[in-house]
C-alpha positions in Angstrom: -7.3 9.5 92.9 -7.1 6.6 90.5 -9.8 4.4 89.0 -12.4 6.2 91.2 -10.9 5.0 94.5 -9.2 7.0 97.2 -5.6 6.0 97.7 -4.7 5.4 101.3 -1.6 5.1 103.2 -1.1 3.8 106.7 1.5 5.5 108.8 2.4 3.0 111.5 2.2 -0.8 111.1 1.4 -1.7 114.7 -1.7 -3.4 115.9 -4.2 -0.6 115.3 -2.4 0.3 112.0 -2.9 -3.2 110.7 -6.6 -3.1 111.6 -7.1 0.1 109.5 -4.8 -1.5 106.8 -6.7 -4.6 106.4 -10.1 -2.7 106.1 -8.6 -0.5 103.2 -7.0 -3.5 101.8 -9.9 -5.8 101.7 -13.4 -4.5 102.5 -14.0 -0.6 101.7 -15.2 -0.4 98.1 -14.3 3.2 97.5 -10.7 3.1 98.7 -7.6 1.1 98.1 -4.5 0.8 100.2 -1.5 2.2 98.3 1.4 2.3 100.8 2.6 1.3 104.3 5.0 3.2 106.3 6.9 2.2 109.4 10.3 3.4 110.6 11.2 -0.3 111.1 11.7 -1.6 107.6 11.2 -5.3 108.5 7.9 -4.5 110.1 6.8 -2.4 107.1 7.8 -5.3 104.6 6.1 -7.9 106.7 2.9 -5.8 106.7 3.1 -5.0 103.0 3.6 -8.8 102.2 0.6 -9.8 104.4 -1.6 -7.1 102.8 -0.1 -7.5 99.1 0.9 -3.9 99.0 3.8 -3.0 96.8 4.8 0.5 98.1 6.8 0.4 101.3 8.3 3.5 103.0 10.4 4.1 106.3 10.0 7.8 106.2 6.4 9.3 106.1 7.7 12.3 104.0 8.5 10.0 101.0 4.8 8.5 101.3 3.5 12.2 101.3 5.3 12.7 98.0 3.4 9.6 96.5 0.9 11.0 94.0 -1.1 7.9 94.3 -1.7 8.5 98.1 -4.8 10.9 98.7 -5.2 10.4 102.4 -3.2 9.0 105.4 -4.0 7.2 108.5 -1.7 8.3 111.4 -1.2 5.4 113.9 2.1 6.4 115.6 3.0 7.2 119.1 1.2 10.4 120.1 4.3 12.6 120.4 4.8 12.4 116.4 1.2 13.2 115.5 1.6 17.1 115.2 4.4 16.8 112.9 3.0 14.2 110.7 -0.4 15.8 110.4 1.1 19.2 109.5 3.2 17.6 106.9 0.2 15.8 105.5 -1.9 18.9 105.4 1.0 20.8 103.5 1.0 17.9 101.1 -2.7 18.0 100.5 -3.5 14.7 102.0 -6.6 14.1 104.0 -6.0 12.8 107.6 -7.5 10.2 110.1 -5.5 10.5 113.2 -5.6 7.9 115.8 -6.2 8.9 119.5 -5.0 10.6 121.5 -4.8 13.5 119.0 -1.6 15.2 120.3 0.3 15.9 123.5 -1.4 19.1 124.4 -4.1 21.5 123.4 -1.6 23.8 121.4 -0.6 20.9 119.2 -4.2 20.1 118.5 -4.8 23.8 117.6 -1.8 23.5 115.0 -3.2 20.4 113.5 -6.9 21.8 113.1 -5.4 25.1 111.7 -3.2 23.3 109.3 -5.7 21.1 107.9 -8.4 23.9 107.6 -5.8 26.1 105.7 -5.0 23.3 103.4 -8.6 22.4 102.7 -8.2 18.7 103.8 -10.2 16.8 106.2 -9.2 16.0 109.7 -10.9 13.1 111.4 -10.2 11.8 114.8 -10.3 8.0 115.4 -12.8 7.7 118.1 -14.0 4.4 116.8 -16.5 3.8 119.5 -18.8 6.4 118.0 -19.2 4.1 115.0 -20.1 1.1 117.1 -23.8 0.1 116.3 -24.8 0.0 120.0 -23.1 3.5 120.7 -24.8 5.0 117.8 -28.2 3.5 118.9 -27.6 4.8 122.4 -26.9 8.3 121.2 -30.0 8.3 119.0 -32.1 7.1 122.0 -30.8 9.8 124.3 -31.6 12.4 121.6 -35.0 11.1 121.2 -35.5 11.4 124.9 -36.1 7.7 125.5 -34.5 7.8 129.1 -35.5 11.3 129.7 -32.8 13.9 130.6 -29.3 12.5 131.0 -27.9 13.2 134.5 -25.0 10.9 134.8 -22.6 9.1 132.3 -20.1 6.5 133.5 -17.5 4.7 131.3 -14.6 2.3 132.0 -11.8 0.7 129.9 -9.5 -1.9 131.4 -7.0 -3.6 129.3 -5.0 -6.9 129.8 -1.8 -5.7 128.0 1.4 -4.3 130.1 2.3 -0.9 128.9 4.8 -0.4 126.1 8.1 1.0 127.5 7.7 4.4 126.0 4.4 4.7 128.0 6.1 4.8 131.4 7.4 8.4 130.7 4.3 10.6 131.3 6.1 13.4 129.3 6.0 11.1 126.2 2.7 9.3 126.6 0.6 11.5 129.0 -0.2 8.3 130.9 -3.2 6.1 131.1 -5.7 8.9 130.9 -4.5 9.4 127.3 -3.6 5.9 126.2 -6.6 4.1 127.8 -9.0 6.8 128.9 -9.2 9.0 125.7 -12.2 6.8 124.3 -13.9 7.2 127.6 -13.5 10.9 127.9 -14.9 11.3 124.4 -17.9 9.0 125.5 -18.7 11.1 128.3 -18.9 14.3 126.6 -20.5 12.8 123.5 -23.3 11.3 125.5 -23.8 14.2 127.9 -23.9 16.6 125.1 -21.9 19.0 127.0 -18.3 20.2 127.9 -16.5 19.2 131.0 -15.7 22.2 133.3 -14.4 20.7 136.5 -12.7 17.5 137.4 -10.8 15.4 140.0 -8.5 12.5 139.3 -6.9 9.8 141.6 -4.5 7.0 140.5 -1.4 5.0 141.1 1.1 2.4 139.9 -0.2 -1.1 141.1 1.0 -3.5 138.6 4.2 -2.1 137.3 6.0 -1.4 140.5 9.4 -2.6 139.2 9.6 0.8 137.2 8.3 3.1 140.0 11.8 4.4 141.0 12.7 5.3 137.4 9.2 6.7 136.5 7.6 7.9 139.8 4.8 9.7 138.0 3.6 6.6 136.2 0.1 5.2 136.8 -1.5 2.0 135.5 -4.8 2.8 137.4 -6.8 5.9 137.2 -10.4 7.2 138.2 -11.7 10.6 137.0 -15.0 12.3 138.3 -16.2 15.3 136.3 -18.9 18.0 136.3 -20.3 19.3 132.9 -21.2 22.8 132.0 -24.9 22.2 132.1 -24.7 20.4 135.5 -24.6 16.7 134.6 -22.1 14.4 136.3 -19.6 11.8 134.9 -17.0 9.4 135.8 -14.5 7.0 134.1 -11.9 4.6 135.2 -9.1 3.1 133.2 -6.5 0.4 134.0 -3.6 -1.3 132.2 -2.4 -5.0 132.8 -5.6 -6.2 134.5 -4.9 -9.8 133.3 -8.5 -10.9 133.3 -9.4 -9.6 129.9 -10.4 -6.6 127.9 -13.2 -4.8 129.7 -15.3 -1.7 128.0 -18.5 -0.7 129.4 -20.7 2.4 129.5 -23.8 3.3 131.8 -26.0 6.4 130.8 -28.5 7.3 133.6 -31.4 9.5 132.7 -34.3 10.9 134.7 -36.6 8.1 133.3 -34.3 5.3 132.4 -30.8 3.9 131.9 -28.8 2.6 129.1 -26.0 0.0 129.5 -23.4 -0.7 126.7 -20.7 -3.3 126.4 -20.3 -7.1 126.8 -17.7 -8.9 128.8 -17.8 -12.1 126.8 -15.9 -13.0 123.8 -18.2 -15.6 122.4 -21.7 -16.9 123.0 -20.7 -20.2 124.5 -21.6 -20.9 128.2 -20.4 -24.1 129.6 -21.8 -25.7 133.0 -19.5 -28.4 134.4 -20.0 -31.1 136.9 -18.6 -29.0 139.6 -21.6 -26.8 139.3 -19.6 -23.8 137.9 -20.4 -21.8 134.8 -17.6 -20.9 132.3 -17.7 -18.3 129.8 -14.7 -16.8 127.8 -14.1 -13.2 128.8 -13.5 -10.5 126.1 -9.9 -11.0 125.0 -9.3 -7.7 122.9 -10.4 -4.5 121.8 -9.8 -5.7 118.3 -12.5 -8.2 118.7 -15.1 -5.9 120.5 -14.7 -3.0 118.1 -13.8 -4.8 114.9 -17.0 -3.6 113.1 -16.7 -0.1 114.6 -13.2 0.3 113.0 -14.5 -0.8 109.7 -17.5 1.8 110.0 -15.0 4.5 111.0 -12.8 3.9 108.0 -15.8 3.9 105.7 -17.0 7.1 106.9 -13.6 8.7 106.6 -13.6 7.9 102.8 -17.2 9.0 102.5 -16.6 12.2 104.1 -13.7 13.0 101.7 -15.6 11.9 98.6 -18.8 13.6 99.6 -17.0 16.7 100.7 -18.8 16.8 104.2 -17.5 17.3 107.7 -16.3 14.2 109.5 -18.5 12.8 112.2 -15.7 13.1 114.6 -13.7 16.3 114.2 -10.3 18.0 115.3 -12.3 19.8 118.1 -13.5 16.4 119.5 -9.9 15.2 119.6 -8.8 18.5 121.3 -11.4 18.3 124.0 -10.4 15.0 125.1 -6.6 16.2 125.2 -7.8 19.2 127.2 -9.3 16.8 129.8 -6.2 14.4 129.8 -3.9 17.5 130.6 -6.3 18.6 133.3 -6.6 15.2 134.8 -2.8 14.6 134.9 -2.6 18.0 136.7 -5.1 16.8 139.2 -3.2 13.6 139.9 0.1 15.4 140.4 -1.3 18.4 142.4 -3.9 16.3 144.4 -6.8 18.6 143.9 -9.9 19.7 141.8 -9.1 21.4 138.5 -11.6 23.9 137.0 -11.3 24.3 133.3 -11.4 27.7 131.6 -13.6 28.6 128.6 -12.9 27.1 125.3 
């Protein structure tokens, strides 16, 4: 660590990677962005130029050998998370890993064990837990403001069509992983209990041109769950909805209810002569959760420098992956899945 600042390397210069990169480059006092990694050199160099970062790598192994790098942010396709995190731990680098954590529970266990053995931090990037409204909702639940929680509902619907690699469920784990991981984490976080039973339904409604090649692909999914302590929950996720980015949560208690999320991008509301109201719908998760990403990155740095447990742990990531796996089984088998003990 040079000049009292934690050296950060971003592995993966895509959309989410660039959000983290800009935060570490411009607005987190106790950290500095030292390097960018992307297997596409043109992408890596373009990102480095935009961020004014000198060090560019196309192989993450070279970045892990860089002595100016103290921690990495892993923002690659899920299938590569395990190998990168294990290599980072072996190199003594702290890790902030984007969701989904891994392809299966076994990979999650490997990642958790490797970071524990190496004595490095492993934080999962469920940025919604750092959103001001989500944090306030959790505090209100803990204070009993709505009584006892009995039901948690969460949804995420995105306007973007899937990346080509997402069509293969064996490589992506489907919309439950790519879209629904945040919702699954929100369910168990607000419920304060683990999911023990679930049932999922879904289908491919917007990408039918690839249905023959990828018959298991689904762009719409609904999941109903039961928690260990008897609470209920549900989530739905969708890709390519066209109308905008939609992320909302409802937490029902015995004495009240909490609503989270907003559908409007800006506060402007226009009334026209045809007596219609017009308001811009939320365009992107990058707008809705911009401050949450910043708070998440700040907390990652703080937990390293203060030597404390991350607020979102490897176990949190593993539990979401566990539900994704079970949900995909329910989709393929058409029945209720009961999860065993942890």
